[in-house]
ZAVO-419401 format. One line per 10 residues: number of its first residue (from 0); for each residue x, y, z of N, C-alpha, C. Coordinates in pm, whole numbers, plus 50000, padded with zeros to 5 digits. Example, Ala and Ser with C-alpha at 12.3 -4.5 7.8 and 13.67 -1.06 7.14 Angstrom:
% ZAVO-419401
0) 51319:49431:50780:51230:49550:50780:51320:49670:50780; 51285:49775:50708:51367:49894:50714:51290:50003:50787
END
This chain:
% ZAVO-419401
0) 50083:49879:50000:50000:50000:50000:50086:50126:50000; 50194:50122:50082:50285:50235:50085:50351:50254:49949; 50385:50141:49885:50447:50148:49754:50351:50208:49653; 50221:50170:49660:50121:50224:49570:50107:50375:49588; 50104:50419:49713:50092:50562:49741:50211:50637:49686; 50328:50581:49699:50450:50644:49647:50440:50662:49496; 50393:50560:49428:50386:50568:49282:50270:50657:49235; 50162:50660:49311:50053:50753:49278:50103:50896:49282; 50176:50931:49387:50231:51066:49398:50337:51092:49292; 50410:50989:49256:50510:51000:49149:50444:51045:49019
10) 50326:50991:48991:50255:51028:48869:50181:51160:48879; 50139:51196:48999:50060:51318:49017:50148:51444:49012; 50267:51436:49069:50350:51557:49083:50383:51626:48950; 50417:51554:48843:50439:51625:48716:50313:51697:48667; 50197:51640:48697:50072:51704:48657:50051:51836:48734; 50091:51835:48858:50079:51956:48939:50166:52068:48882; 50285:52034:48838:50372:52135:48778:50305:52195:48655; 50240:52110:48575:50169:52160:48456:50056:52253:48496; 49983:52220:48602:49873:52304:48649:49925:52438:48697; 50038:52437:48768:50098:52562:48817:50144:52649:48700
20) 50206:52586:48600:50253:52662:48483:50134:52722:48408; 50023:52647:48399:49903:52700:48333:49852:52824:48408; 49845:52812:48542:49801:52927:48622:49895:53045:48605; 50024:53016:48600:50124:53121:48579:50105:53188:48443; 50077:53110:48341:50056:53164:48207:49933:53256:48204; 49824:53211:48265:49701:53291:48264:49720:53420:48342; 49779:53411:48461:49800:53531:48542:49900:53624:48474; 50004:53565:48413:50107:53645:48350:50054:53730:48235; 49964:53672:48156:49908:53747:48043:49830:53869:48089; 49769:53861:48208:49693:53973:48260:49779:54071:48338
30) 49879:54018:48407:49957:54102:48498:50069:54179:48428; 50133:54115:48332:50244:54181:48262:50186:54260:48145; 50151:54385:48172:50081:54468:48075:50173:54545:47982; 50294:54573:48029:50386:54656:47953:50529:54626:47999; 50624:54700:47945:50764:54678:47979:50792:54701:48127; 50724:54800:48185:50748:54832:48326:50706:54716:48417; 50586:54663:48396:50542:54551:48479:50622:54425:48448; 50669:54413:48322:50755:54300:48288:50886:54306:48366; 50944:54427:48375:51065:54444:48456:51038:54418:48604; 50917:54456:48649:50881:54429:48788:50874:54280:48817
40) 50820:54203:48723:50812:54058:48739:50953:53997:48744; 51042:54045:48656:51180:53996:48655:51250:54030:48787; 51226:54152:48836:51286:54191:48964:51237:54101:49077; 51109:54061:49072:51054:53972:49175:51119:53834:49169; 51143:53783:49048:51211:53653:49033:51351:53661:49094; 51424:53767:49060:51560:53784:49113:51556:53794:49265; 51465:53875:49318:51453:53889:49462:51421:53758:49532; 51336:53677:49468:51299:53548:49525:51421:53457:49538; 51503:53450:49433:51619:53362:49438:51732:53418:49523; 51736:53550:49538:51833:53608:49630:51798:53572:49774
50) 51668:53559:49800:51623:53522:49934:51548:53631:50007; 51504:53734:49935:51428:53840:49999:51292:53790:50043; 51239:53852:50147:51108:53816:50199:51000:53845:50093; 50903:53753:50080:50801:53768:49977:50717:53894:49995; 50693:53932:50119:50614:54052:50145:50689:54176:50097; 50819:54180:50124:50902:54292:50078:50903:54297:49925; 50909:54181:49862:50908:54176:49715:50777:54231:49661; 50665:54185:49715:50534:54229:49666:50518:54380:49681; 50545:54432:49800:50527:54574:49823:50637:54657:49757; 50759:54603:49754:50868:54677:49691:50845:54697:49542
60) 50808:54588:49473:50780:54600:49329:50656:54685:49307; 50555:54666:49392:50433:54746:49378:50460:54894:49391; 50535:54931:49493:50568:55073:49512:50658:55125:49401; 50753:55040:49357:50843:55083:49250:50769:55113:49121; 50679:55021:49083:50599:55043:48962:50510:55165:48978; 50454:55182:49097:50367:55297:49121:50444:55428:49107; 50562:55436:49166:50641:55559:49161:50681:55593:49018; 50731:55492:48945:50775:55516:48807:50656:55550:48717; 50547:55476:48737:50430:55498:48651:50369:55635:48673; 50376:55683:48796:50321:55816:48826:50428:55924:48821
70) 50549:55883:48780:50661:55977:48765:50690:56055:48894; 50690:55980:49004:50730:56040:49132:50622:56116:49204; 50504:56131:49142:50398:56207:49207:50319:56117:49301; 50380:56081:49408:50321:55987:49503:50306:56054:49638; 50193:56036:49697:50167:56092:49829:50262:56029:49930; 50327:56113:50009:50428:56063:50101:50374:55961:50200; 50245:55967:50228:50188:55874:50325:50199:55729:50285; 50210:55703:50153:50223:55564:50110:50349:55501:50167; 50454:55582:50186:50579:55525:50231:50575:55484:50379; 50473:55526:50450:50458:55484:50589:50424:55337:50599
80) 50394:55273:50486:50366:55130:50488:50490:55049:50526; 50610:55099:50494:50731:55020:50514:50753:54977:50658; 50748:55068:50757:50766:55021:50895:50653:54930:50940; 50533:54953:50889:50421:54866:50926:50446:54724:50880; 50498:54710:50756:50528:54578:50703:50636:54510:50787; 50738:54586:50823:50848:54529:50902:50797:54475:51034; 50696:54540:51092:50644:54497:51220:50555:54374:51207; 50496:54352:51090:50403:54241:51075:50470:54111:51033; 50598:54118:50993:50666:53997:50948:50700:53910:51069; 50652:53786:51067:50682:53693:51174:50828:53654:51163
90) 50893:53636:51276:51035:53603:51275:51066:53484:51186; 51182:53488:51120:51219:53384:51026:51250:53252:51096; 51304:53258:51215:51347:53137:51284:51255:53108:51402; 51143:53043:51374:51049:53004:51479:51091:52868:51531; 51092:52853:51663:51153:52735:51722:51080:52605:51689; 50948:52604:51696:50875:52479:51675:50739:52508:51614; 50685:52411:51539:50554:52432:51476:50437:52407:51570; 50426:52487:51676:50314:52475:51767:50189:52532:51699; 50068:52498:51749:49946:52556:51690:49949:52708:51684; 50004:52772:51788:50011:52919:51789:50104:52969:51679
100) 50222:52907:51665:50316:52950:51562:50261:52924:51422; 50188:52814:51406:50124:52784:51278:50020:52892:51247; 49943:52931:51348:49843:53038:51330:49910:53169:51290; 50018:53206:51360:50085:53333:51332:50144:53335:51191; 50200:53222:51149:50257:53215:51015:50149:53234:50909; 50040:53161:50920:49936:53169:50819:49858:53300:50829; 49856:53360:50947:49796:53493:50960:49877:53595:50880; 50009:53586:50890:50095:53675:50812:50073:53653:50662; 50069:53528:50622:50049:53497:50481:49913:53548:50434; 49811:53530:50517:49677:53574:50481:49667:53725:50464
110) 49752:53798:50536:49750:53944:50525:49806:53993:50392; 49895:53914:50333:49966:53963:50214:49952:53873:50093; 49874:53766:50104:49853:53678:49989:49772:53753:49884; 49829:53762:49765:49766:53846:49662:49800:53791:49525; 49704:53802:49431:49731:53771:49291:49680:53636:49249; 49709:53533:49325:49665:53398:49293:49692:53310:49413; 49609:53207:49429:49633:53113:49538:49769:53048:49527; 49822:53038:49405:49951:52974:49386:50065:53057:49442; 50043:53186:49467:50147:53266:49531:50172:53214:49673; 50070:53151:49732:50086:53090:49864:50205:52994:49865
120) 50229:52925:49754:50337:52827:49749:50473:52893:49771; 50487:53017:49727:50614:53088:49747:50640:53109:49896; 50536:53150:49969:50550:53168:50114:50582:53034:50182; 50511:52929:50142:50530:52799:50204:50669:52744:50179; 50715:52754:50055:50846:52697:50021:50958:52771:50092; 50949:52905:50093:51058:52983:50152:51063:52967:50304; 50948:52982:50371:50949:52985:50517:50948:52845:50579; 50858:52759:50533:50843:52628:50596:50952:52530:50556; 51001:52544:50431:51102:52449:50383:51243:52502:50406; 51272:52623:50358:51409:52674:50363:51447:52729:50501
130) 51363:52817:50555:51402:52888:50676:51381:52805:50803; 51259:52759:50825:51229:52689:50950:51249:52539:50941; 51253:52485:50817:51272:52342:50793:51169:52257:50866; 51045:52307:50867:50935:52229:50923:50890:52121:50824; 50910:52148:50695:50874:52053:50589:50992:52041:50493; 50992:51931:50417:51085:51920:50304:51010:51959:50177; 51084:51986:50070:51018:52018:49943:50931:51903:49897; 50975:51780:49925:50898:51662:49887:50765:51658:49964; 50769:51689:50094:50646:51691:50173:50552:51801:50127; 50608:51916:50087:50526:52025:50036:50456:51983:49908
140) 50528:51915:49819:50466:51865:49696:50357:51763:49726; 50381:51677:49824:50279:51579:49863:50153:51650:49911; 50171:51755:49991:50056:51831:50042:49979:51897:49929; 50052:51950:49831:49986:52013:49716:49909:51908:49637; 49969:51789:49622:49904:51681:49548:49773:51641:49614; 49775:51627:49745:49653:51590:49817:49550:51702:49807; 49595:51826:49812:49504:51940:49803:49432:51948:49670; 49491:51890:49564:49430:51896:49432:49298:51820:49425; 49272:51733:49521:49148:51656:49520:49036:51724:49597; 49059:51848:49640:48958:51919:49719:48920:52049:49648
150) 48801:52103:49679:48766:52236:49624:48862:52341:49680; 48899:52438:49597:48996:52539:49640:49127:52475:49678; 49190:52402:49585:49300:52311:49619:49419:52375:49686; 49463:52492:49639:49584:52549:49696:49561:52600:49837; 49447:52664:49861:49420:52717:49995:49393:52605:50095; 49326:52498:50050:49303:52387:50143:49430:52308:50166; 49529:52325:50081:49661:52267:50108:49715:52322:50240; 49686:52449:50268:49731:52510:50393:49673:52436:50513; 49546:52395:50503:49484:52320:50611:49557:52188:50635; 49589:52120:50526:49659:51992:50539:49798:52011:50597
160) 49866:52117:50556:49999:52144:50610:49990:52175:50759; 49887:52251:50798:49866:52276:50941:49851:52147:51019; 49781:52051:50959:49763:51920:51023:49898:51847:51035; 49978:51852:50930:50109:51787:50934:50198:51846:51042; 50187:51977:51061:50276:52046:51154:50232:52034:51300; 50100:52040:51324:50054:52046:51464:49922:51973:51485; 49894:51871:51404:49775:51789:51427:49645:51862:51394; 49537:51815:51455:49405:51871:51428:49397:52020:51463; 49455:52057:51575:49453:52198:51615:49535:52283:51517; 49643:52227:51465:49721:52297:51366:49643:52321:51238
170) 49564:52222:51197:49480:52237:51078:49379:52350:51096; 49320:52356:51216:49219:52459:51245:49284:52597:51248; 49397:52609:51319:49461:52741:51331:49518:52788:51197; 49569:52696:51115:49621:52734:50983:49509:52790:50897; 49396:52722:50895:49282:52766:50814:49229:52900:50863; 49212:52911:50995:49159:53034:51054:49254:53151:51028; 49384:53128:51048:49481:53234:51028:49487:53281:50884; 49474:53188:50789:49484:53223:50648:49365:53305:50600; 49245:53270:50646:49125:53335:50594:49079:53456:50677; 49122:53466:50803:49077:53576:50889:49107:53714:50830
180) 49229:53740:50779:49256:53875:50727:49166:53915:50611; 49128:53820:50526:49045:53856:50411:48908:53903:50455; 48851:53840:50556:48720:53883:50605:48729:54023:50667; 48833:54047:50745:48849:54178:50807:48872:54284:50701; 48958:54251:50602:48990:54347:50497:48867:54386:50416; 48782:54288:50385:48660:54318:50310:48570:54413:50387; 48557:54390:50518:48473:54477:50600:48527:54620:50603; 48660:54633:50607:48721:54766:50620:48714:54845:50490; 48749:54780:50377:48764:54856:50252:48638:54859:50167; 48538:54782:50203:48418:54775:50118:48357:54913:50088
190) 48349:55004:50186:48290:55136:50154:48372:55218:50054; 48501:55183:50037:48587:55264:49950:48629:55190:49822; 48565:55078:49793:48606:54998:49678:48601:55078:49548; 48493:55148:49524:48478:55224:49399:48585:55331:49385; 48614:55401:49495:48717:55505:49490:48856:55446:49466; 48883:55330:49528:49013:55267:49511:49034:55222:49367; 48927:55174:49305:48937:55128:49166:48968:55243:49072; 48918:55361:49103:48938:55476:49014:49065:55553:49045; 49129:55524:49157:49248:55598:49196:49368:55555:49111; 49437:55650:49046:49556:55614:48967:49669:55560:49055
200) 49676:55607:49180:49779:55560:49273:49757:55413:49306; 49633:55379:49346:49601:55240:49380:49615:55149:49259; 49570:55197:49144:49578:55118:49021:49723:55085:48987; 49810:55184:48998:49952:55161:48967:50016:55066:49068; 49980:55082:49195:50033:54993:49299:49993:54849:49273; 49866:54827:49239:49817:54691:49213:49880:54632:49088; 49908:54717:48989:49979:54668:48870:50115:54609:48909; 50185:54679:48996:50315:54631:49039:50305:54504:49123; 50206:54498:49212:50190:54380:49296:50152:54259:49211; 50067:54280:49111:50033:54171:49019:50157:54116:48949
210) 50242:54207:48903:50365:54165:48836:50456:54089:48932; 50465:54135:49055:50547:54066:49155:50492:53927:49184; 50360:53913:49185:50299:53782:49206:50343:53683:49099; 50348:53731:48975:50393:53645:48865:50538:53602:48889; 50622:53698:48930:50761:53665:48956:50777:53562:49065; 50701:53573:49173:50707:53476:49282:50663:53337:49234; 50560:53334:49151:50512:53206:49098:50618:53140:49010; 50690:53220:48931:50797:53166:48848:50904:53101:48937; 50941:53171:49043:51044:53119:49133:51004:52988:49199; 50884:52983:49255:50843:52862:49325:50815:52749:49228
220) 50768:52780:49107:50745:52676:49006:50877:52607:48970; 50983:52686:48960:51114:52629:48930:51161:52536:49042; 51144:52581:49167:51187:52500:49282:51110:52369:49287; 50978:52377:49272:50896:52256:49280:50919:52163:49161; 50946:52221:49044:50972:52138:48926:51097:52053:48946; 51195:52105:49015:51317:52027:49041:51288:51905:49127; 51185:51914:49213:51149:51801:49298:51056:51703:49228; 50977:51753:49134:50876:51668:49069:50928:51601:48942; 51008:51673:48864:51058:51620:48738:51197:51562:48762; 51199:51439:48810:51322:51379:48860:51388:51282:48764
230) 51321:51250:48653:51377:51157:48556:51309:51180:48421; 51357:51115:48314:51297:51137:48182:51147:51110:48176; 51100:51011:48251:50957:50977:48248:50874:51092:48303; 50912:51146:48417:50835:51256:48475:50844:51383:48391; 50958:51403:48325:50972:51519:48236:50873:51507:48120; 50867:51387:48059:50774:51365:47949:50629:51379:47997; 50599:51328:48116:50464:51340:48172:50428:51486:48193; 50521:51563:48246:50495:51704:48271:50471:51782:48143; 50555:51756:48042:50539:51825:47913:50407:51785:47848; 50376:51655:47852:50250:51608:47794:50130:51669:47863
240) 50134:51677:47996:50024:51737:48071:50009:51884:48037; 50122:51954:48022:50117:52096:47989:50054:52118:47852; 50087:52033:47756:50027:52044:47623:49876:52020:47631; 49837:51918:47706:49694:51887:47718:49616:52000:47783; 49675:52059:47885:49601:52160:47961:49599:52295:47890; 49706:52326:47813:49710:52453:47741:49643:52445:47604; 49668:52337:47533:49617:52326:47397:49473:52277:47393; 49441:52178:47477:49309:52116:47470:49220:52147:47590; 49268:52231:47680:49189:52276:47795:49134:52161:47878; 49214:52056:47894:49173:51942:47975:49158:51986:48120
250) 49050:51945:48184:49029:51979:48325:49143:51922:48409; 49196:52004:48498:49312:51963:48577:49285:51841:48663; 49161:51822:48707:49132:51706:48791:49153:51577:48715; 49123:51578:48582:49145:51457:48502:49294:51431:48484; 49371:51537:48475:49516:51519:48467:49571:51458:48597; 49520:51505:48708:49566:51453:48837:49531:51305:48850; 49406:51272:48818:49361:51132:48826:49442:51047:48729; 49457:51096:48606:49534:51022:48507:49678:51001:48548; 49739:51105:48608:49876:51092:48654:49889:50986:48763; 49793:50985:48855:49796:50885:48960:49782:50744:48905
260) 49693:50725:48808:49674:50593:48746:49798:50551:48668; 49858:50647:48598:49981:50616:48525:50093:50577:48620; 50097:50643:48736:50196:50605:48835:50178:50462:48882; 50052:50420:48901:50025:50282:48942:50067:50184:48833; 50039:50219:48708:50081:50130:48597:50233:50115:48595; 50303:50228:48613:50449:50222:48613:50503:50139:48729; 50428:50137:48841:50474:50059:48955:50471:49910:48927; 50383:49867:48838:50372:49723:48807:50479:49675:48710; 50540:49771:48638:50640:49730:48538:50781:49772:48578; 50792:49836:48693:50924:49882:48737:51002:49769:48804
END
């Protein structure tokens, strides 16, 4: 049974990479509107591999695009965001994955998750895998694979990771921490939504943050692809899945199921 599970995940992981690349392609076409946002996305990729904090990348690129796009005509109050961000970043070296620490981590992520659910993977890979070493890249991929079988797959992956880190209470605190900021934010900004949409300052800032989101997705897609595409078979599976999902618009759930079945077939002939 353990062997079967191993081979099922072996077949599913290349499919996940294809799904992430498809999401990246769709978001990229909308987010990279011009040369400026394209440069912002490239800057985010570079920042990700240098090791900068994802929140700093999102806001840094967002503010940079806003300043350049508005040619420096930016209200000074926007720059007061910087110390606020510094205060909200949870320490990089958390001692243990207790339910409280799991809650604080996902609360931070929930405050700044923007652009696509797949941007969550950048936060997870950098903090949980590289910095705190609560998970391995392989375990993160396993969690993503399991999440693909649920509605809202990437966000419910957070619930599963919370369970891995701190049991049932960890699953609850991870979910609560991730979604709590969005509910509060909606209540606060709802009266000003129309004005924010029409504001050239807000529009330029969001253009930059969208571009940074694409850059973060490129970075994490590369990291996860190294773990999933481990031999010629998985490379061919990943390329084939990408062709199916981009060219023929195959539903991702069928790719996941098919990948798992193919993994089982390979287990019988290996």
